Structures are given as C-alpha cells and as structure tokens.
C-alpha positions in Angstrom: -0.5 -1.8 19.5 1.4 -5.0 18.1 1.3 -4.6 13.9 2.5 -7.5 11.9 3.3 -6.6 8.6 3.7 -8.9 5.2 6.0 -7.2 2.7 9.0 -5.4 3.5 9.0 -3.4 0.3 8.7 0.1 -0.3 5.5 0.2 1.7 5.4 -2.0 3.7 8.9 -0.5 5.3 7.5 3.1 4.9 4.6 1.8 7.3 7.0 -0.1 9.7 8.4 3.6 9.8 5.6 5.4 10.5 3.8 2.9 13.1 7.2 2.5 15.0 8.2 6.2 15.2 4.4 6.5 17.2 5.8 3.9 19.4 3.5 0.8 18.0 5.4 -2.8 18.1 5.8 -4.0 14.5 7.1 -7.1 13.3 7.8 -7.7 9.7 7.2 -10.3 7.4 10.1 -10.4 4.0 11.0 -13.0 2.3 13.8 -11.5 0.0 17.5 -11.6 2.2 18.5 -7.5 0.9 15.2 -6.1 1.9 15.7 -7.8 5.0 19.0 -5.7 6.0 17.5 -3.0 4.7 14.7 -2.7 7.4 17.7 -4.2 9.7 19.7 -1.0 9.1 17.2 1.5 8.9 14.5 0.4 11.8 14.4 -1.1 15.6 11.5 -3.3 14.6 11.3 -7.4 14.5 11.9 -8.4 11.6 11.5 -12.4 9.9 13.1 -13.8 6.8 10.1 -16.0 5.1 6.9 -15.6 3.4 3.9 -14.5 4.9 1.8 -17.0 3.7 3.4 -19.9 5.4 1.9 -20.6 9.0 5.6 -20.7 10.8 6.4 -17.8 9.4 3.3 -16.0 11.2 4.1 -17.9 13.9 7.1 -16.8 14.7 5.6 -13.4 14.4 3.5 -14.7 16.8 0.7 -13.2 15.3 -1.9 -14.7 17.8 -1.0 -11.5 19.8 -0.9 -8.7 17.6 -4.1 -6.8 17.0 -3.5 -5.4 13.6 -2.3 -7.9 10.3 -1.1 -6.3 6.9 -0.2 -7.0 3.9 1.7 -4.9 1.9 3.0 -6.9 -1.2 2.4 -6.2 -5.1 0.6 -9.6 -5.3 -3.3 -9.6 -4.5 -2.8 -13.3 -4.0 0.0 -13.1 -1.6 -2.0 -11.0 0.2 -5.4 -12.6 0.3 -3.7 -15.8 2.2 -1.2 -14.3 4.5 -4.8 -12.1 5.4 -7.0 -15.1 5.7 -4.9 -17.3 7.4 -4.3 -13.8 9.7 -7.8 -14.4 10.5 -8.6 -17.7 10.3 -5.8 -19.9 12.1 -4.9 -16.8 14.5 -7.9 -15.1 14.6 -6.5 -11.6 14.2 -9.9 -9.1 14.5 -8.2 -6.9 12.1 -6.5 -7.4 8.6 -6.1 -4.6 6.2 -4.3 -5.2 2.9 -3.0 -3.7 0.0 -5.0 -3.8 -3.3 -3.2 -3.5 -6.3 -6.1 -3.9 -8.5 -9.5 -3.1 -7.5 -11.2 -5.0 -9.4 -9.8 -7.9 -6.6 -11.6 -5.3 -3.9 -15.2 -6.7 -3.5 -13.2 -10.5 -3.0 -11.3 -8.9 0.1 -14.0 -7.3 1.5 -16.3 -10.5 1.0 -14.0 -12.1 3.2 -13.8 -9.6 5.5 -10.4 -8.2 4.9 -10.0 -4.7 4.5 -8.8 -3.4 1.1 -6.9 -0.3 0.9 -5.8 0.4 -2.6 -4.6 4.1 -1.6 -2.1 2.4 1.0 -0.4 5.4 2.0 -3.5 6.0 3.9 -3.0 2.3 5.5 -1.0 3.7 8.7 -3.7 6.2 9.2 -6.5 4.0 9.3 -4.3 1.4 12.0 -3.0 4.9 14.1 -6.8 6.5 14.0 -9.1 3.3 14.3 -11.0 4.2 11.4 -12.7 1.4 9.3 -11.9 1.6 5.6 -15.4 3.4 4.8 -15.3 5.8 7.6 -11.4 6.6 5.6 -12.9 6.4 2.4 -15.9 8.9 3.8 -13.2 11.1 4.8 -11.4 11.2 1.6 -14.4 11.9 -0.5 -14.9 15.0 -1.8 -18.2 16.7 -3.4 -20.6 13.6 -2.2 -18.3 10.9 -3.3 -18.2 12.2 -7.1 -14.0 12.9 -6.4 -11.7 9.6 -5.5 -8.4 9.3 -4.0 -6.5 7.3 -6.2 -2.9 6.2 -5.7 -1.1 4.2 -8.4 2.6 3.0 -8.3 4.8 3.3 -12.3 6.8 0.3 -12.7 10.1 0.0 -11.5 12.7 0.5 -14.1 13.8 -2.8 -14.4 10.2 -4.1 -15.2 10.2 -3.7 -19.5 6.9 -2.1 -19.4 8.3 0.8 -17.5 7.5 4.2 -19.2 10.7 6.5 -19.0 10.4 9.9 -16.6 7.7 11.9 -18.0 7.2 15.7 -16.7 3.4 15.5 -15.9 2.9 18.3 -18.2 3.3 15.9 -20.6 0.8 12.9 -19.4 -2.6 14.1 -21.1 -4.0 12.9 -17.5 -8.0 13.3 -17.8 -9.3 16.8 -17.8 -11.1 15.7 -14.1 -8.0 15.2 -12.7 -5.0 16.3 -10.9 -1.7 14.6 -9.3 -1.5 16.2 -5.9 1.3 14.5 -4.5 4.8 11.9 -5.6 6.2 9.6 -3.4 9.8 8.9 -3.9 11.3 6.6 -1.4 11.6 8.3 1.6 10.5 11.9 -0.1 7.3 13.5 -0.9 7.1 15.7 -3.7 4.0 18.2 -4.2 4.5 18.6 -8.3 4.3 20.8 -10.3 3.8 21.1 -14.5 7.1 20.7 -14.5 8.0 17.7 -12.2 8.8 14.2 -13.4 7.3 11.4 -12.7 10.3 8.6 -12.5 9.2 4.9 -12.4 8.8 3.4 -8.5 6.7 6.6 -8.0 3.9 6.1 -6.4 1.5 8.8 -7.3 -1.8 9.9 -5.2 -4.8 11.6 -7.2 -7.6 13.2 -7.5 -10.0 12.2 -10.7 -14.1 10.8 -10.3 -15.0 7.0 -9.7 -15.6 6.6 -13.8 -12.2 7.9 -14.9 -10.2 6.1 -12.4 -8.6 3.5 -15.4 -8.3 6.1 -17.7 -6.1 7.7 -15.0 -3.9 4.9 -13.8 -3.8 3.8 -17.5 -1.8 6.8 -18.4 0.8 6.8 -15.6 2.3 3.5 -16.0 2.6 3.9 -19.6 -0.4 1.3 -21.4 -1.9 4.6 -23.6 
C-alpha cells in the first residue's frame, strides 16, 4: 500500500517506521525542518517539508495515488482540513485522523473521516484493513463497558505540564488502570512505582463514563 502521513512528530514518526518495516510505501509531510531532518535520519521514507493543509504539498506527495491518508498532528483543525482535502480534492478512499479532543470525533465521522483517539492503533488499523468500528469492537471488553483510552501528557516545555509523577500517587478513578506507557521508541509496562513523565503517551483501560476524569488526572488538570 501507499500511505501519506500528515505530521512528523512522535506519532507520525512511529507510524511511518512501523509501516515502512512492513514494506509499505510511505510519504510524510511535516512543516518543521527539525522533524524532517530526524525522519530522514531515522527512516527511508520520502519526507516533504511543508503544510499538509496546502494542496501544493499534497500534490508533491502524489496523494492522488495513495491508498490511505493519515493525519497525526496535535491540532484537530489541521487534521480535519488535510483529511478533507485528501478525500475531496484527491479522491483518497480512506482518510484516518488522530482526534485529540474526544468531542470532535462525531464531526470527523460525519465527514467520512475515520477518527481515532488511540493513536498507537493507527498502524494496526491500516495494516489489517480494519474499519474503526471493527477496531473498537476488537478492543472492547465486557460488552463495551470498558474503553481503551490513550492520553498524551503535555511536553515539559508546556507551562501547564505536570512534573513526573508515580502511578501510585495519581489517584486514578477506581475502575481505571494504566496498561502501557510509550516514551519515544520505548514501551514501558508500568507498576505502581513507575513514573509518568511529560511527553509520555499513556494507554489505559476505564469505563466510558470515567474517560474525561481519567484524562483530566493524567494531564494534571486536577
């Protein structure tokens, strides 16, 4: 398959590496020169420095022949615009977008864009040709009463970022458990003493009604 990825941050880079290792053809569009340089150093994928919301750069990526377009930035508006361009202007049949704010999921879905809030599952979604609905079913427990949630902890340069905290000190909701941490390319299976650091991607299980409370605790909002 040929996949075009918008965003070369940690998530986009992870997906690009994963898909490249599975012998897919990948192009990444990223506007920050430093991230472009890192991608070139770490992968063999084609890297285009530019804004994926600009048709010129999508044309450079030959989006018209892509099987899948994936938007992975931290900005839902940017992901929505680039995904719409992919579908409307270039006729890409499948657009998958990272959605950072859960309440925006419905907007993406109404526009025919597959919205994924658990970004580490995007590679699996592409590789196995699952639909989002099928993926949610695969990762649901107890008849949908348990949700798989991924939360990105604000980076250390964010003034609102919490300091490193031990899991046992987080006061998580009773029906919630952290099952994995992603720190750069490292995967950590946590214990109570494990620290959650700024910039970590946290994967947790909780009930649907506790998702917002869990996210708030992890990002340090309460």
